[in-house]
mmCIF file of the protein (N, C-alpha, C, O) and its ligand, coordinates in Angstrom:
data_MODEL
# 
_entry.id   MODEL 
# 
loop_
_entity.id 
_entity.type 
_entity.pdbx_number_of_molecules 
1 polymer     1 
2 non-polymer 1 
# 
_entity_poly.entity_id                      1 
_entity_poly.type                           'polypeptide(L)' 
_entity_poly.nstd_linkage                   no 
_entity_poly.nstd_monomer                   no 
_entity_poly.pdbx_seq_one_letter_code       MVPTYEFRCEDCRREFTLVMSMAERDKGKISCPACKKKNVKQKISTFQTKTSKKS 
_entity_poly.pdbx_seq_one_letter_code_can   MVPTYEFRCEDCRREFTLVMSMAERDKGKISCPACKKKNVKQKISTFQTKTSKKS 
_entity_poly.pdbx_strand_id                 A 
# 
loop_
_entity_poly_seq.entity_id 
_entity_poly_seq.num 
_entity_poly_seq.mon_id 
_entity_poly_seq.hetero 
1 1  MET n 
1 2  VAL n 
1 3  PRO n 
1 4  THR n 
1 5  TYR n 
1 6  GLU n 
1 7  PHE n 
1 8  ARG n 
1 9  CYS n 
1 10 GLU n 
1 11 ASP n 
1 12 CYS n 
1 13 ARG n 
1 14 ARG n 
1 15 GLU n 
1 16 PHE n 
1 17 THR n 
1 18 LEU n 
1 19 VAL n 
1 20 MET n 
1 21 SER n 
1 22 MET n 
1 23 ALA n 
1 24 GLU n 
1 25 ARG n 
1 26 ASP n 
1 27 LYS n 
1 28 GLY n 
1 29 LYS n 
1 30 ILE n 
1 31 SER n 
1 32 CYS n 
1 33 PRO n 
1 34 ALA n 
1 35 CYS n 
1 36 LYS n 
1 37 LYS n 
1 38 LYS n 
1 39 ASN n 
1 40 VAL n 
1 41 LYS n 
1 42 GLN n 
1 43 LYS n 
1 44 ILE n 
1 45 SER n 
1 46 THR n 
1 47 PHE n 
1 48 GLN n 
1 49 THR n 
1 50 LYS n 
1 51 THR n 
1 52 SER n 
1 53 LYS n 
1 54 LYS n 
1 55 SER n 
# 
loop_
_struct_asym.id 
_struct_asym.entity_id 
A 1 
B 2 
# 
loop_
_chem_comp.id 
_chem_comp.type 
_chem_comp.mon_nstd_flag 
ALA 'L-peptide linking' y 
ARG 'L-peptide linking' y 
ASN 'L-peptide linking' y 
ASP 'L-peptide linking' y 
CYS 'L-peptide linking' y 
GLN 'L-peptide linking' y 
GLU 'L-peptide linking' y 
GLY 'peptide linking'   y 
ILE 'L-peptide linking' y 
LEU 'L-peptide linking' y 
LYS 'L-peptide linking' y 
MET 'L-peptide linking' y 
PHE 'L-peptide linking' y 
PRO 'L-peptide linking' y 
SER 'L-peptide linking' y 
THR 'L-peptide linking' y 
TYR 'L-peptide linking' y 
VAL 'L-peptide linking' y 
ZN  non-polymer         . 
# 
_pdbx_entity_nonpoly.entity_id   2 
_pdbx_entity_nonpoly.name        ? 
_pdbx_entity_nonpoly.comp_id     ZN 
# 
_pdbx_nonpoly_scheme.asym_id         B 
_pdbx_nonpoly_scheme.entity_id       2 
_pdbx_nonpoly_scheme.mon_id          ZN 
_pdbx_nonpoly_scheme.ndb_seq_num     1 
_pdbx_nonpoly_scheme.pdb_seq_num     101 
_pdbx_nonpoly_scheme.auth_seq_num    101 
_pdbx_nonpoly_scheme.pdb_mon_id      ZN 
_pdbx_nonpoly_scheme.auth_mon_id     ZN 
_pdbx_nonpoly_scheme.pdb_strand_id   A 
_pdbx_nonpoly_scheme.pdb_ins_code    . 
# 
loop_
_atom_site.group_PDB 
_atom_site.id 
_atom_site.type_symbol 
_atom_site.label_atom_id 
_atom_site.label_alt_id 
_atom_site.label_comp_id 
_atom_site.label_asym_id 
_atom_site.label_entity_id 
_atom_site.label_seq_id 
_atom_site.pdbx_PDB_ins_code 
_atom_site.Cartn_x 
_atom_site.Cartn_y 
_atom_site.Cartn_z 
_atom_site.occupancy 
_atom_site.B_iso_or_equiv 
_atom_site.pdbx_formal_charge 
_atom_site.auth_seq_id 
_atom_site.auth_comp_id 
_atom_site.auth_asym_id 
_atom_site.auth_atom_id 
_atom_site.pdbx_PDB_model_num 
ATOM   1   N  N  . MET A 1 1  ? 8.870   14.474  2.144   1.00 0.00 ? 1   MET A N  1 
ATOM   2   C  CA . MET A 1 1  ? 8.443   13.192  2.690   1.00 0.00 ? 1   MET A CA 1 
ATOM   3   C  C  . MET A 1 1  ? 7.500   12.475  1.718   1.00 0.00 ? 1   MET A C  1 
ATOM   4   O  O  . MET A 1 1  ? 6.712   13.108  1.016   1.00 0.00 ? 1   MET A O  1 
ATOM   5   N  N  . VAL A 1 2  ? 7.595   11.196  1.694   1.00 0.00 ? 2   VAL A N  1 
ATOM   6   C  CA . VAL A 1 2  ? 6.793   10.422  0.749   1.00 0.00 ? 2   VAL A CA 1 
ATOM   7   C  C  . VAL A 1 2  ? 5.718   9.646   1.492   1.00 0.00 ? 2   VAL A C  1 
ATOM   8   O  O  . VAL A 1 2  ? 6.022   8.843   2.374   1.00 0.00 ? 2   VAL A O  1 
ATOM   9   N  N  . PRO A 1 3  ? 4.485   9.883   1.142   1.00 0.00 ? 3   PRO A N  1 
ATOM   10  C  CA . PRO A 1 3  ? 3.418   9.117   1.786   1.00 0.00 ? 3   PRO A CA 1 
ATOM   11  C  C  . PRO A 1 3  ? 3.379   7.695   1.266   1.00 0.00 ? 3   PRO A C  1 
ATOM   12  O  O  . PRO A 1 3  ? 3.382   7.455   0.059   1.00 0.00 ? 3   PRO A O  1 
ATOM   13  N  N  . THR A 1 4  ? 3.343   6.778   2.180   1.00 0.00 ? 4   THR A N  1 
ATOM   14  C  CA . THR A 1 4  ? 3.248   5.386   1.771   1.00 0.00 ? 4   THR A CA 1 
ATOM   15  C  C  . THR A 1 4  ? 1.964   4.792   2.323   1.00 0.00 ? 4   THR A C  1 
ATOM   16  O  O  . THR A 1 4  ? 1.479   5.184   3.384   1.00 0.00 ? 4   THR A O  1 
ATOM   17  N  N  . TYR A 1 5  ? 1.442   3.869   1.600   1.00 0.00 ? 5   TYR A N  1 
ATOM   18  C  CA . TYR A 1 5  ? 0.200   3.241   2.016   1.00 0.00 ? 5   TYR A CA 1 
ATOM   19  C  C  . TYR A 1 5  ? 0.407   1.738   2.076   1.00 0.00 ? 5   TYR A C  1 
ATOM   20  O  O  . TYR A 1 5  ? 0.972   1.119   1.174   1.00 0.00 ? 5   TYR A O  1 
ATOM   21  N  N  . GLU A 1 6  ? -0.070  1.184   3.164   1.00 0.00 ? 6   GLU A N  1 
ATOM   22  C  CA . GLU A 1 6  ? 0.058   -0.252  3.318   1.00 0.00 ? 6   GLU A CA 1 
ATOM   23  C  C  . GLU A 1 6  ? -1.251  -0.924  2.954   1.00 0.00 ? 6   GLU A C  1 
ATOM   24  O  O  . GLU A 1 6  ? -2.328  -0.498  3.368   1.00 0.00 ? 6   GLU A O  1 
ATOM   25  N  N  . PHE A 1 7  ? -1.135  -1.962  2.186   1.00 0.00 ? 7   PHE A N  1 
ATOM   26  C  CA . PHE A 1 7  ? -2.316  -2.688  1.760   1.00 0.00 ? 7   PHE A CA 1 
ATOM   27  C  C  . PHE A 1 7  ? -2.162  -4.167  2.065   1.00 0.00 ? 7   PHE A C  1 
ATOM   28  O  O  . PHE A 1 7  ? -1.068  -4.692  2.268   1.00 0.00 ? 7   PHE A O  1 
ATOM   29  N  N  . ARG A 1 8  ? -3.295  -4.791  2.086   1.00 0.00 ? 8   ARG A N  1 
ATOM   30  C  CA . ARG A 1 8  ? -3.285  -6.234  2.254   1.00 0.00 ? 8   ARG A CA 1 
ATOM   31  C  C  . ARG A 1 8  ? -4.253  -6.827  1.246   1.00 0.00 ? 8   ARG A C  1 
ATOM   32  O  O  . ARG A 1 8  ? -5.403  -6.402  1.142   1.00 0.00 ? 8   ARG A O  1 
ATOM   33  N  N  . CYS A 1 9  ? -3.784  -7.788  0.526   1.00 0.00 ? 9   CYS A N  1 
ATOM   34  C  CA . CYS A 1 9  ? -4.624  -8.426  -0.468  1.00 0.00 ? 9   CYS A CA 1 
ATOM   35  C  C  . CYS A 1 9  ? -5.481  -9.494  0.204   1.00 0.00 ? 9   CYS A C  1 
ATOM   36  O  O  . CYS A 1 9  ? -4.979  -10.376 0.902   1.00 0.00 ? 9   CYS A O  1 
ATOM   37  N  N  . GLU A 1 10 ? -6.765  -9.390  -0.023  1.00 0.00 ? 10  GLU A N  1 
ATOM   38  C  CA . GLU A 1 10 ? -7.682  -10.342 0.600   1.00 0.00 ? 10  GLU A CA 1 
ATOM   39  C  C  . GLU A 1 10 ? -7.686  -11.667 -0.149  1.00 0.00 ? 10  GLU A C  1 
ATOM   40  O  O  . GLU A 1 10 ? -8.183  -12.673 0.357   1.00 0.00 ? 10  GLU A O  1 
ATOM   41  N  N  . ASP A 1 11 ? -7.152  -11.662 -1.311  1.00 0.00 ? 11  ASP A N  1 
ATOM   42  C  CA . ASP A 1 11 ? -7.149  -12.883 -2.106  1.00 0.00 ? 11  ASP A CA 1 
ATOM   43  C  C  . ASP A 1 11 ? -5.959  -13.778 -1.773  1.00 0.00 ? 11  ASP A C  1 
ATOM   44  O  O  . ASP A 1 11 ? -6.118  -14.961 -1.473  1.00 0.00 ? 11  ASP A O  1 
ATOM   45  N  N  . CYS A 1 12 ? -4.788  -13.202 -1.831  1.00 0.00 ? 12  CYS A N  1 
ATOM   46  C  CA . CYS A 1 12 ? -3.596  -14.021 -1.596  1.00 0.00 ? 12  CYS A CA 1 
ATOM   47  C  C  . CYS A 1 12 ? -2.931  -13.694 -0.268  1.00 0.00 ? 12  CYS A C  1 
ATOM   48  O  O  . CYS A 1 12 ? -1.879  -14.237 0.067   1.00 0.00 ? 12  CYS A O  1 
ATOM   49  N  N  . ARG A 1 13 ? -3.556  -12.805 0.475   1.00 0.00 ? 13  ARG A N  1 
ATOM   50  C  CA . ARG A 1 13 ? -3.081  -12.491 1.838   1.00 0.00 ? 13  ARG A CA 1 
ATOM   51  C  C  . ARG A 1 13 ? -1.719  -11.819 1.851   1.00 0.00 ? 13  ARG A C  1 
ATOM   52  O  O  . ARG A 1 13 ? -1.038  -11.799 2.876   1.00 0.00 ? 13  ARG A O  1 
ATOM   53  N  N  . ARG A 1 14 ? -1.340  -11.290 0.753   1.00 0.00 ? 14  ARG A N  1 
ATOM   54  C  CA . ARG A 1 14 ? -0.036  -10.645 0.714   1.00 0.00 ? 14  ARG A CA 1 
ATOM   55  C  C  . ARG A 1 14 ? -0.159  -9.200  1.178   1.00 0.00 ? 14  ARG A C  1 
ATOM   56  O  O  . ARG A 1 14 ? -1.138  -8.517  0.876   1.00 0.00 ? 14  ARG A O  1 
ATOM   57  N  N  . GLU A 1 15 ? 0.821   -8.759  1.897   1.00 0.00 ? 15  GLU A N  1 
ATOM   58  C  CA . GLU A 1 15 ? 0.833   -7.375  2.325   1.00 0.00 ? 15  GLU A CA 1 
ATOM   59  C  C  . GLU A 1 15 ? 1.891   -6.627  1.535   1.00 0.00 ? 15  GLU A C  1 
ATOM   60  O  O  . GLU A 1 15 ? 2.993   -7.124  1.300   1.00 0.00 ? 15  GLU A O  1 
ATOM   61  N  N  . PHE A 1 16 ? 1.532   -5.440  1.140   1.00 0.00 ? 16  PHE A N  1 
ATOM   62  C  CA . PHE A 1 16 ? 2.478   -4.675  0.342   1.00 0.00 ? 16  PHE A CA 1 
ATOM   63  C  C  . PHE A 1 16 ? 2.316   -3.190  0.620   1.00 0.00 ? 16  PHE A C  1 
ATOM   64  O  O  . PHE A 1 16 ? 1.284   -2.732  1.111   1.00 0.00 ? 16  PHE A O  1 
ATOM   65  N  N  . THR A 1 17 ? 3.338   -2.477  0.299   1.00 0.00 ? 17  THR A N  1 
ATOM   66  C  CA . THR A 1 17 ? 3.343   -1.048  0.526   1.00 0.00 ? 17  THR A CA 1 
ATOM   67  C  C  . THR A 1 17 ? 3.491   -0.319  -0.793  1.00 0.00 ? 17  THR A C  1 
ATOM   68  O  O  . THR A 1 17 ? 4.326   -0.672  -1.627  1.00 0.00 ? 17  THR A O  1 
ATOM   69  N  N  . LEU A 1 18 ? 2.678   0.692   -0.968  1.00 0.00 ? 18  LEU A N  1 
ATOM   70  C  CA . LEU A 1 18 ? 2.768   1.467   -2.184  1.00 0.00 ? 18  LEU A CA 1 
ATOM   71  C  C  . LEU A 1 18 ? 3.040   2.927   -1.857  1.00 0.00 ? 18  LEU A C  1 
ATOM   72  O  O  . LEU A 1 18 ? 2.569   3.464   -0.854  1.00 0.00 ? 18  LEU A O  1 
ATOM   73  N  N  . VAL A 1 19 ? 3.797   3.535   -2.714  1.00 0.00 ? 19  VAL A N  1 
ATOM   74  C  CA . VAL A 1 19 ? 4.031   4.958   -2.588  1.00 0.00 ? 19  VAL A CA 1 
ATOM   75  C  C  . VAL A 1 19 ? 3.255   5.653   -3.687  1.00 0.00 ? 19  VAL A C  1 
ATOM   76  O  O  . VAL A 1 19 ? 3.509   5.439   -4.872  1.00 0.00 ? 19  VAL A O  1 
ATOM   77  N  N  . MET A 1 20 ? 2.331   6.464   -3.298  1.00 0.00 ? 20  MET A N  1 
ATOM   78  C  CA . MET A 1 20 ? 1.520   7.128   -4.312  1.00 0.00 ? 20  MET A CA 1 
ATOM   79  C  C  . MET A 1 20 ? 0.930   8.402   -3.744  1.00 0.00 ? 20  MET A C  1 
ATOM   80  O  O  . MET A 1 20 ? 0.889   8.613   -2.532  1.00 0.00 ? 20  MET A O  1 
ATOM   81  N  N  . SER A 1 21 ? 0.484   9.226   -4.636  1.00 0.00 ? 21  SER A N  1 
ATOM   82  C  CA . SER A 1 21 ? -0.171  10.445  -4.199  1.00 0.00 ? 21  SER A CA 1 
ATOM   83  C  C  . SER A 1 21 ? -1.586  10.130  -3.766  1.00 0.00 ? 21  SER A C  1 
ATOM   84  O  O  . SER A 1 21 ? -2.134  9.081   -4.104  1.00 0.00 ? 21  SER A O  1 
ATOM   85  N  N  . MET A 1 22 ? -2.169  11.039  -3.020  1.00 0.00 ? 22  MET A N  1 
ATOM   86  C  CA . MET A 1 22 ? -3.529  10.825  -2.576  1.00 0.00 ? 22  MET A CA 1 
ATOM   87  C  C  . MET A 1 22 ? -4.486  10.756  -3.758  1.00 0.00 ? 22  MET A C  1 
ATOM   88  O  O  . MET A 1 22 ? -5.463  10.007  -3.738  1.00 0.00 ? 22  MET A O  1 
ATOM   89  N  N  . ALA A 1 23 ? -4.198  11.535  -4.773  1.00 0.00 ? 23  ALA A N  1 
ATOM   90  C  CA . ALA A 1 23 ? -5.046  11.542  -5.960  1.00 0.00 ? 23  ALA A CA 1 
ATOM   91  C  C  . ALA A 1 23 ? -5.049  10.170  -6.611  1.00 0.00 ? 23  ALA A C  1 
ATOM   92  O  O  . ALA A 1 23 ? -6.088  9.672   -7.046  1.00 0.00 ? 23  ALA A O  1 
ATOM   93  N  N  . GLU A 1 24 ? -3.884  9.579   -6.669  1.00 0.00 ? 24  GLU A N  1 
ATOM   94  C  CA . GLU A 1 24 ? -3.794  8.246   -7.260  1.00 0.00 ? 24  GLU A CA 1 
ATOM   95  C  C  . GLU A 1 24 ? -4.554  7.227   -6.423  1.00 0.00 ? 24  GLU A C  1 
ATOM   96  O  O  . GLU A 1 24 ? -5.236  6.340   -6.937  1.00 0.00 ? 24  GLU A O  1 
ATOM   97  N  N  . ARG A 1 25 ? -4.410  7.386   -5.145  1.00 0.00 ? 25  ARG A N  1 
ATOM   98  C  CA . ARG A 1 25 ? -5.079  6.452   -4.256  1.00 0.00 ? 25  ARG A CA 1 
ATOM   99  C  C  . ARG A 1 25 ? -6.586  6.577   -4.386  1.00 0.00 ? 25  ARG A C  1 
ATOM   100 O  O  . ARG A 1 25 ? -7.313  5.583   -4.377  1.00 0.00 ? 25  ARG A O  1 
ATOM   101 N  N  . ASP A 1 26 ? -7.042  7.822   -4.506  1.00 0.00 ? 26  ASP A N  1 
ATOM   102 C  CA . ASP A 1 26 ? -8.479  8.057   -4.569  1.00 0.00 ? 26  ASP A CA 1 
ATOM   103 C  C  . ASP A 1 26 ? -9.105  7.527   -5.849  1.00 0.00 ? 26  ASP A C  1 
ATOM   104 O  O  . ASP A 1 26 ? -10.313 7.297   -5.917  1.00 0.00 ? 26  ASP A O  1 
ATOM   105 N  N  . LYS A 1 27 ? -8.280  7.340   -6.846  1.00 0.00 ? 27  LYS A N  1 
ATOM   106 C  CA . LYS A 1 27 ? -8.803  6.774   -8.084  1.00 0.00 ? 27  LYS A CA 1 
ATOM   107 C  C  . LYS A 1 27 ? -9.173  5.308   -7.901  1.00 0.00 ? 27  LYS A C  1 
ATOM   108 O  O  . LYS A 1 27 ? -9.963  4.744   -8.658  1.00 0.00 ? 27  LYS A O  1 
ATOM   109 N  N  . GLY A 1 28 ? -8.593  4.727   -6.902  1.00 0.00 ? 28  GLY A N  1 
ATOM   110 C  CA . GLY A 1 28 ? -8.980  3.367   -6.546  1.00 0.00 ? 28  GLY A CA 1 
ATOM   111 C  C  . GLY A 1 28 ? -8.479  2.314   -7.495  1.00 0.00 ? 28  GLY A C  1 
ATOM   112 O  O  . GLY A 1 28 ? -9.042  1.222   -7.572  1.00 0.00 ? 28  GLY A O  1 
ATOM   113 N  N  . LYS A 1 29 ? -7.433  2.626   -8.215  1.00 0.00 ? 29  LYS A N  1 
ATOM   114 C  CA . LYS A 1 29 ? -6.918  1.590   -9.110  1.00 0.00 ? 29  LYS A CA 1 
ATOM   115 C  C  . LYS A 1 29 ? -5.716  0.893   -8.493  1.00 0.00 ? 29  LYS A C  1 
ATOM   116 O  O  . LYS A 1 29 ? -4.642  0.785   -9.085  1.00 0.00 ? 29  LYS A O  1 
ATOM   117 N  N  . ILE A 1 30 ? -5.946  0.441   -7.313  1.00 0.00 ? 30  ILE A N  1 
ATOM   118 C  CA . ILE A 1 30 ? -4.890  -0.282  -6.623  1.00 0.00 ? 30  ILE A CA 1 
ATOM   119 C  C  . ILE A 1 30 ? -5.127  -1.769  -6.804  1.00 0.00 ? 30  ILE A C  1 
ATOM   120 O  O  . ILE A 1 30 ? -6.207  -2.287  -6.520  1.00 0.00 ? 30  ILE A O  1 
ATOM   121 N  N  . SER A 1 31 ? -4.129  -2.419  -7.267  1.00 0.00 ? 31  SER A N  1 
ATOM   122 C  CA . SER A 1 31 ? -4.260  -3.860  -7.424  1.00 0.00 ? 31  SER A CA 1 
ATOM   123 C  C  . SER A 1 31 ? -3.060  -4.559  -6.809  1.00 0.00 ? 31  SER A C  1 
ATOM   124 O  O  . SER A 1 31 ? -1.968  -4.001  -6.700  1.00 0.00 ? 31  SER A O  1 
ATOM   125 N  N  . CYS A 1 32 ? -3.296  -5.763  -6.424  1.00 0.00 ? 32  CYS A N  1 
ATOM   126 C  CA . CYS A 1 32 ? -2.255  -6.547  -5.781  1.00 0.00 ? 32  CYS A CA 1 
ATOM   127 C  C  . CYS A 1 32 ? -1.114  -6.810  -6.766  1.00 0.00 ? 32  CYS A C  1 
ATOM   128 O  O  . CYS A 1 32 ? -1.353  -7.237  -7.896  1.00 0.00 ? 32  CYS A O  1 
ATOM   129 N  N  . PRO A 1 33 ? 0.111   -6.558  -6.343  1.00 0.00 ? 33  PRO A N  1 
ATOM   130 C  CA . PRO A 1 33 ? 1.254   -6.786  -7.233  1.00 0.00 ? 33  PRO A CA 1 
ATOM   131 C  C  . PRO A 1 33 ? 1.500   -8.265  -7.497  1.00 0.00 ? 33  PRO A C  1 
ATOM   132 O  O  . PRO A 1 33 ? 2.195   -8.627  -8.447  1.00 0.00 ? 33  PRO A O  1 
ATOM   133 N  N  . ALA A 1 34 ? 0.937   -9.101  -6.666  1.00 0.00 ? 34  ALA A N  1 
ATOM   134 C  CA . ALA A 1 34 ? 1.164   -10.538 -6.822  1.00 0.00 ? 34  ALA A CA 1 
ATOM   135 C  C  . ALA A 1 34 ? 0.120   -11.184 -7.722  1.00 0.00 ? 34  ALA A C  1 
ATOM   136 O  O  . ALA A 1 34 ? 0.461   -11.888 -8.673  1.00 0.00 ? 34  ALA A O  1 
ATOM   137 N  N  . CYS A 1 35 ? -1.141  -10.944 -7.422  1.00 0.00 ? 35  CYS A N  1 
ATOM   138 C  CA . CYS A 1 35 ? -2.194  -11.636 -8.175  1.00 0.00 ? 35  CYS A CA 1 
ATOM   139 C  C  . CYS A 1 35 ? -2.981  -10.677 -9.073  1.00 0.00 ? 35  CYS A C  1 
ATOM   140 O  O  . CYS A 1 35 ? -3.883  -11.094 -9.800  1.00 0.00 ? 35  CYS A O  1 
ATOM   141 N  N  . LYS A 1 36 ? -2.634  -9.409  -9.016  1.00 0.00 ? 36  LYS A N  1 
ATOM   142 C  CA . LYS A 1 36 ? -3.229  -8.391  -9.893  1.00 0.00 ? 36  LYS A CA 1 
ATOM   143 C  C  . LYS A 1 36 ? -4.715  -8.142  -9.639  1.00 0.00 ? 36  LYS A C  1 
ATOM   144 O  O  . LYS A 1 36 ? -5.384  -7.487  -10.437 1.00 0.00 ? 36  LYS A O  1 
ATOM   145 N  N  . LYS A 1 37 ? -5.213  -8.655  -8.554  1.00 0.00 ? 37  LYS A N  1 
ATOM   146 C  CA . LYS A 1 37 ? -6.610  -8.421  -8.258  1.00 0.00 ? 37  LYS A CA 1 
ATOM   147 C  C  . LYS A 1 37 ? -6.767  -7.151  -7.421  1.00 0.00 ? 37  LYS A C  1 
ATOM   148 O  O  . LYS A 1 37 ? -5.825  -6.670  -6.791  1.00 0.00 ? 37  LYS A O  1 
ATOM   149 N  N  . LYS A 1 38 ? -7.953  -6.647  -7.440  1.00 0.00 ? 38  LYS A N  1 
ATOM   150 C  CA . LYS A 1 38 ? -8.185  -5.394  -6.735  1.00 0.00 ? 38  LYS A CA 1 
ATOM   151 C  C  . LYS A 1 38 ? -8.870  -5.595  -5.392  1.00 0.00 ? 38  LYS A C  1 
ATOM   152 O  O  . LYS A 1 38 ? -9.434  -4.667  -4.811  1.00 0.00 ? 38  LYS A O  1 
ATOM   153 N  N  . ASN A 1 39 ? -8.809  -6.785  -4.935  1.00 0.00 ? 39  ASN A N  1 
ATOM   154 C  CA . ASN A 1 39 ? -9.422  -7.090  -3.651  1.00 0.00 ? 39  ASN A CA 1 
ATOM   155 C  C  . ASN A 1 39 ? -8.450  -6.786  -2.516  1.00 0.00 ? 39  ASN A C  1 
ATOM   156 O  O  . ASN A 1 39 ? -8.057  -7.668  -1.753  1.00 0.00 ? 39  ASN A O  1 
ATOM   157 N  N  . VAL A 1 40 ? -8.079  -5.522  -2.428  1.00 0.00 ? 40  VAL A N  1 
ATOM   158 C  CA . VAL A 1 40 ? -7.097  -5.117  -1.436  1.00 0.00 ? 40  VAL A CA 1 
ATOM   159 C  C  . VAL A 1 40 ? -7.725  -4.170  -0.427  1.00 0.00 ? 40  VAL A C  1 
ATOM   160 O  O  . VAL A 1 40 ? -8.624  -3.390  -0.741  1.00 0.00 ? 40  VAL A O  1 
ATOM   161 N  N  . LYS A 1 41 ? -7.235  -4.264  0.760   1.00 0.00 ? 41  LYS A N  1 
ATOM   162 C  CA . LYS A 1 41 ? -7.698  -3.382  1.815   1.00 0.00 ? 41  LYS A CA 1 
ATOM   163 C  C  . LYS A 1 41 ? -6.542  -2.523  2.286   1.00 0.00 ? 41  LYS A C  1 
ATOM   164 O  O  . LYS A 1 41 ? -5.412  -2.991  2.426   1.00 0.00 ? 41  LYS A O  1 
ATOM   165 N  N  . GLN A 1 42 ? -6.838  -1.284  2.522   1.00 0.00 ? 42  GLN A N  1 
ATOM   166 C  CA . GLN A 1 42 ? -5.784  -0.417  2.993   1.00 0.00 ? 42  GLN A CA 1 
ATOM   167 C  C  . GLN A 1 42 ? -5.609  -0.569  4.492   1.00 0.00 ? 42  GLN A C  1 
ATOM   168 O  O  . GLN A 1 42 ? -6.576  -0.630  5.250   1.00 0.00 ? 42  GLN A O  1 
ATOM   169 N  N  . LYS A 1 43 ? -4.396  -0.627  4.883   1.00 0.00 ? 43  LYS A N  1 
ATOM   170 C  CA . LYS A 1 43 ? -4.108  -0.657  6.314   1.00 0.00 ? 43  LYS A CA 1 
ATOM   171 C  C  . LYS A 1 43 ? -3.930  0.783   6.795   1.00 0.00 ? 43  LYS A C  1 
ATOM   172 O  O  . LYS A 1 43 ? -4.726  1.659   6.459   1.00 0.00 ? 43  LYS A O  1 
ATOM   173 N  N  . ILE A 1 44 ? -2.933  1.007   7.544   1.00 0.00 ? 44  ILE A N  1 
ATOM   174 C  CA . ILE A 1 44 ? -2.747  2.357   8.071   1.00 0.00 ? 44  ILE A CA 1 
ATOM   175 C  C  . ILE A 1 44 ? -1.962  3.191   7.076   1.00 0.00 ? 44  ILE A C  1 
ATOM   176 O  O  . ILE A 1 44 ? -0.936  2.758   6.551   1.00 0.00 ? 44  ILE A O  1 
ATOM   177 N  N  . SER A 1 45 ? -2.447  4.366   6.830   1.00 0.00 ? 45  SER A N  1 
ATOM   178 C  CA . SER A 1 45 ? -1.659  5.263   6.003   1.00 0.00 ? 45  SER A CA 1 
ATOM   179 C  C  . SER A 1 45 ? -0.632  5.933   6.903   1.00 0.00 ? 45  SER A C  1 
ATOM   180 O  O  . SER A 1 45 ? -0.945  6.418   7.990   1.00 0.00 ? 45  SER A O  1 
ATOM   181 N  N  . THR A 1 46 ? 0.566   5.942   6.429   1.00 0.00 ? 46  THR A N  1 
ATOM   182 C  CA . THR A 1 46 ? 1.621   6.434   7.294   1.00 0.00 ? 46  THR A CA 1 
ATOM   183 C  C  . THR A 1 46 ? 2.638   7.237   6.505   1.00 0.00 ? 46  THR A C  1 
ATOM   184 O  O  . THR A 1 46 ? 2.731   7.135   5.282   1.00 0.00 ? 46  THR A O  1 
ATOM   185 N  N  . PHE A 1 47 ? 3.357   7.997   7.200   1.00 0.00 ? 47  PHE A N  1 
ATOM   186 C  CA . PHE A 1 47 ? 4.458   8.705   6.578   1.00 0.00 ? 47  PHE A CA 1 
ATOM   187 C  C  . PHE A 1 47 ? 5.758   8.045   7.005   1.00 0.00 ? 47  PHE A C  1 
ATOM   188 O  O  . PHE A 1 47 ? 5.935   7.621   8.147   1.00 0.00 ? 47  PHE A O  1 
ATOM   189 N  N  . GLN A 1 48 ? 6.633   7.980   6.058   1.00 0.00 ? 48  GLN A N  1 
ATOM   190 C  CA . GLN A 1 48 ? 7.862   7.265   6.316   1.00 0.00 ? 48  GLN A CA 1 
ATOM   191 C  C  . GLN A 1 48 ? 8.825   8.088   7.158   1.00 0.00 ? 48  GLN A C  1 
ATOM   192 O  O  . GLN A 1 48 ? 9.728   8.753   6.651   1.00 0.00 ? 48  GLN A O  1 
ATOM   193 N  N  . THR A 1 49 ? 8.602   8.017   8.434   1.00 0.00 ? 49  THR A N  1 
ATOM   194 C  CA . THR A 1 49 ? 9.464   8.784   9.327   1.00 0.00 ? 49  THR A CA 1 
ATOM   195 C  C  . THR A 1 49 ? 10.447  7.880   10.044  1.00 0.00 ? 49  THR A C  1 
ATOM   196 O  O  . THR A 1 49 ? 11.497  8.317   10.516  1.00 0.00 ? 49  THR A O  1 
ATOM   197 N  N  . LYS A 1 50 ? 10.084  6.620   10.113  1.00 0.00 ? 50  LYS A N  1 
ATOM   198 C  CA . LYS A 1 50 ? 10.961  5.680   10.805  1.00 0.00 ? 50  LYS A CA 1 
ATOM   199 C  C  . LYS A 1 50 ? 12.000  5.115   9.843   1.00 0.00 ? 50  LYS A C  1 
ATOM   200 O  O  . LYS A 1 50 ? 11.672  4.601   8.774   1.00 0.00 ? 50  LYS A O  1 
ATOM   201 N  N  . THR A 1 51 ? 13.211  5.220   10.237  1.00 0.00 ? 51  THR A N  1 
ATOM   202 C  CA . THR A 1 51 ? 14.275  4.737   9.367   1.00 0.00 ? 51  THR A CA 1 
ATOM   203 C  C  . THR A 1 51 ? 15.083  3.635   10.036  1.00 0.00 ? 51  THR A C  1 
ATOM   204 O  O  . THR A 1 51 ? 16.029  3.103   9.454   1.00 0.00 ? 51  THR A O  1 
ATOM   205 N  N  . SER A 1 52 ? 14.713  3.307   11.235  1.00 0.00 ? 52  SER A N  1 
ATOM   206 C  CA . SER A 1 52 ? 15.540  2.368   12.000  1.00 0.00 ? 52  SER A CA 1 
ATOM   207 C  C  . SER A 1 52 ? 15.005  0.937   11.919  1.00 0.00 ? 52  SER A C  1 
ATOM   208 O  O  . SER A 1 52 ? 15.481  0.048   12.625  1.00 0.00 ? 52  SER A O  1 
ATOM   209 N  N  . LYS A 1 53 ? 14.016  0.726   11.058  1.00 0.00 ? 53  LYS A N  1 
ATOM   210 C  CA . LYS A 1 53 ? 13.428  -0.603  10.985  1.00 0.00 ? 53  LYS A CA 1 
ATOM   211 C  C  . LYS A 1 53 ? 14.360  -1.594  10.311  1.00 0.00 ? 53  LYS A C  1 
ATOM   212 O  O  . LYS A 1 53 ? 14.481  -2.750  10.715  1.00 0.00 ? 53  LYS A O  1 
ATOM   213 N  N  . LYS A 1 54 ? 15.000  -1.110  9.292   1.00 0.00 ? 54  LYS A N  1 
ATOM   214 C  CA . LYS A 1 54 ? 15.913  -1.979  8.552   1.00 0.00 ? 54  LYS A CA 1 
ATOM   215 C  C  . LYS A 1 54 ? 17.292  -1.357  8.533   1.00 0.00 ? 54  LYS A C  1 
ATOM   216 O  O  . LYS A 1 54 ? 17.431  -0.145  8.369   1.00 0.00 ? 54  LYS A O  1 
ATOM   217 N  N  . SER A 1 55 ? 18.283  -2.159  8.696   1.00 0.00 ? 55  SER A N  1 
ATOM   218 C  CA . SER A 1 55 ? 19.632  -1.623  8.737   1.00 0.00 ? 55  SER A CA 1 
ATOM   219 C  C  . SER A 1 55 ? 20.149  -1.381  7.337   1.00 0.00 ? 55  SER A C  1 
ATOM   220 O  O  . SER A 1 55 ? 21.281  -0.926  7.166   1.00 0.00 ? 55  SER A O  1 
HETATM 221 ZN ZN . ZN  B 2 .  ? -3.134  -10.790 -4.180  1.00 0.00 2 101 ZN  A ZN 1 
# 
């Protein structure tokens, strides 16, 4: 299973999901893929168990 983390950029309000290890996450080098800023907040950390969201 792959842990995914949901983030929201406080600058451009974009929400995005990243797949990374906890070690990577703890390094705190998460930046917004759109504006490249690090003003991101983590939403809920979740495991990708749901597969019925998208067909
Ligand atoms: Zn952004």
